[in-house]
C-alpha positions as CSV (number, residue, x, y, z in Angstrom):
1,X,0.0,0.0,0.0
2,X,1.5,3.4,-1.0
3,X,1.7,6.5,1.1
4,X,-1.1,8.1,-0.9
5,X,-3.5,5.2,-0.5
6,X,-2.9,5.1,3.3
7,X,-3.0,8.9,3.7
8,X,-6.1,9.3,1.6
9,X,-7.8,6.5,3.5
10,X,-6.8,8.3,6.7
11,X,-8.2,11.5,5.3
12,X,-11.6,9.9,4.7
13,X,-11.9,7.8,7.9
14,X,-13.7,8.7,11.0
15,X,-10.7,8.9,13.3
16,X,-11.4,10.4,16.7
17,X,-15.2,10.5,16.1
18,X,-14.9,13.2,13.4
19,X,-17.1,13.0,10.4
20,X,-15.5,12.4,7.0
21,X,-16.8,15.7,5.7
22,X,-14.9,17.6,8.4
23,X,-11.6,17.2,6.5
24,X,-12.6,17.2,2.9
25,X,-9.4,19.0,1.7
26,X,-6.9,16.7,3.5
27,X,-7.2,14.0,0.9
28,X,-6.9,16.5,-1.9
29,X,-3.8,18.1,-0.2
30,X,-2.1,14.7,0.1
31,X,-2.9,13.8,-3.5
32,X,-1.5,17.1,-4.8
33,X,1.6,17.4,-2.6
34,X,2.6,13.8,-1.9
35,X,5.4,13.6,-4.6
36,X,7.0,16.8,-3.3
37,X,6.8,15.7,0.3
38,X,8.1,12.3,-0.5
39,X,11.2,13.8,-2.1
40,X,11.7,15.8,1.1
41,X,11.3,12.6,3.2
42,X,13.8,10.8,0.9
43,X,16.3,13.5,1.5
44,X,16.1,12.8,5.2
45,X,16.7,9.1,5.1
46,X,18.7,6.9,2.7
47,X,16.2,4.1,2.5
48,X,13.2,4.8,0.2
49,X,10.9,2.5,2.3
50,X,11.9,4.4,5.4
51,X,11.1,7.6,3.6
52,X,7.6,6.4,2.8
53,X,7.1,5.4,6.4
54,X,8.4,8.8,7.6
55,X,6.0,10.7,5.3
56,X,3.1,8.5,6.4
57,X,3.9,9.3,10.0
58,X,4.2,13.0,9.3
59,X,0.9,13.0,7.4
60,X,-0.8,11.2,10.3
61,X,0.4,13.9,12.6
62,X,-0.8,16.6,10.2
63,X,-4.2,14.9,10.0
64,X,-4.6,15.0,13.7
65,X,-3.6,18.7,13.8
66,X,-5.7,19.6,10.7
67,X,-8.4,21.6,12.6
68,X,-5.7,23.7,14.4
69,X,-3.9,24.7,11.2
70,X,-5.3,28.1,10.3
71,X,-3.2,29.1,7.4
72,X,-3.4,26.4,4.8
73,X,-0.7,28.1,2.7
74,X,1.7,26.9,5.4
75,X,0.8,23.3,5.2
76,X,4.0,22.2,3.4
77,X,6.1,23.9,6.1
78,X,4.0,22.2,8.8
79,X,4.5,18.8,7.1
80,X,8.2,19.4,6.6
81,X,8.7,20.3,10.2
82,X,6.8,17.1,11.2
83,X,9.1,15.1,8.9
84,X,12.2,16.6,10.4
85,X,11.0,16.2,14.0
86,X,9.9,12.6,13.4
87,X,13.2,11.8,11.8
88,X,15.1,13.4,14.7
89,X,13.1,11.3,17.1
90,X,13.8,8.1,15.2
91,X,17.4,9.0,15.1
92,X,17.5,9.5,18.9
93,X,15.8,6.3,19.6
94,X,18.0,4.2,17.2
95,X,19.4,1.0,18.6
96,X,23.0,1.0,19.4
97,X,24.8,-2.3,18.6
98,X,27.9,-1.6,20.8
99,X,28.4,-3.5,23.9
100,X,31.1,-3.0,26.5
101,X,33.4,-6.0,27.1
102,X,36.5,-6.7,29.1
103,X,38.6,-8.0,26.2
104,X,38.8,-6.6,22.7
105,X,38.2,-9.2,20.0
106,X,41.2,-9.8,17.8
107,X,40.5,-8.7,14.2
108,X,40.8,-11.5,11.6
109,X,44.0,-11.1,9.6
110,X,43.3,-11.8,6.0
111,X,46.1,-13.1,3.9
112,X,47.2,-10.2,1.9
113,X,49.8,-9.3,-0.6
114,X,53.2,-8.5,0.9
115,X,54.0,-4.8,0.2
116,X,57.5,-5.7,-0.9
117,X,56.2,-8.2,-3.5
118,X,53.6,-5.7,-4.7
119,X,56.3,-3.1,-5.2
120,X,58.5,-5.7,-7.0
121,X,55.7,-6.5,-9.4
122,X,55.0,-2.8,-10.1
123,X,58.7,-2.3,-10.8
124,X,58.8,-5.3,-13.1
125,X,55.7,-4.0,-14.9
126,X,57.2,-0.6,-15.4
127,X,60.4,-2.1,-16.8
128,X,58.4,-4.2,-19.2
129,X,56.4,-1.2,-20.3
130,X,59.6,0.8,-20.9
131,X,60.7,-2.0,-23.4
132,X,57.6,-1.3,-25.6
133,X,58.0,0.9,-28.6
134,X,57.2,4.6,-27.8
135,X,53.8,4.7,-29.5
136,X,52.6,1.5,-27.8
137,X,54.0,2.7,-24.5
138,X,52.2,6.0,-24.7
139,X,48.9,4.2,-25.5
140,X,49.2,1.7,-22.6
141,X,50.1,4.5,-20.2
142,X,47.2,6.7,-21.3
143,X,44.7,3.8,-21.3
144,X,45.7,2.0,-18.0
145,X,47.8,4.4,-15.9
146,X,45.9,7.6,-16.8
147,X,42.6,5.6,-17.1
148,X,41.5,7.3,-20.3
149,X,39.0,5.8,-22.8
150,X,40.1,4.6,-26.2
151,X,38.5,7.7,-27.8
152,X,40.3,10.1,-25.4
153,X,43.6,8.3,-26.1
154,X,43.0,8.5,-29.8
155,X,42.2,12.2,-29.6
156,X,45.3,13.0,-27.6
157,X,47.7,11.0,-29.9
158,X,45.9,12.1,-33.1
159,X,45.1,8.6,-34.3
160,X,41.9,6.6,-34.8
161,X,40.2,4.6,-32.2
162,X,40.9,1.4,-34.2
163,X,44.7,2.2,-34.1
164,X,44.5,2.6,-30.3
165,X,42.7,-0.7,-30.0
166,X,45.1,-2.7,-32.2
167,X,48.3,-1.1,-30.7
168,X,47.1,-1.7,-27.1
169,X,46.2,-5.3,-28.0
170,X,49.7,-5.9,-29.4
171,X,51.3,-4.2,-26.4
172,X,49.4,-6.3,-23.9
173,X,50.4,-9.4,-25.9
174,X,54.1,-8.4,-25.5
175,X,53.6,-7.7,-21.8
176,X,52.0,-11.2,-21.3
177,X,55.1,-12.9,-22.8
178,X,57.7,-10.7,-21.0
179,X,60.0,-13.1,-19.1
180,X,60.4,-10.7,-16.2
181,X,56.6,-10.5,-15.6
182,X,56.1,-14.2,-16.1
183,X,58.7,-14.8,-13.3
184,X,57.1,-12.2,-11.0
185,X,53.7,-13.8,-11.2
């Protein structure tokens, strides 16, 4: 059930002994302003479902206060204030999942790459790249070290995109067969 369906139903119910005709414009207000108010609610909470719940709660509070709201031009401000206040209350009541304990748990140590080995591999890769012809080297550096697209690389070097694709493919083939890189893997 959407916010509009629930809110419109709320607007036409007989909550608190009031007759449905007492609030005839509440339903039309919700129908007209619900998309704008929902965007405001979504800006207050990252979860779209929570935003709908937040708006529904704020609209329920507005419905209860409807007879006391004298200036109906200020309804959006009233609902926005109800949204912010409701969200603040939810934030204050949030459950904290931290528990005091006498001993700190040891973090799991995941097997990682040795920094010295990683640096050795980077050095071997750079030496292999330096062995490439200047044009292929430039294309590989622009594509993979500068993270440019094939079109951007082609524009910078003044060649076609097809030339970049074929030259980079040949360069990668040379790098795959480089003995220094094969030994480093």
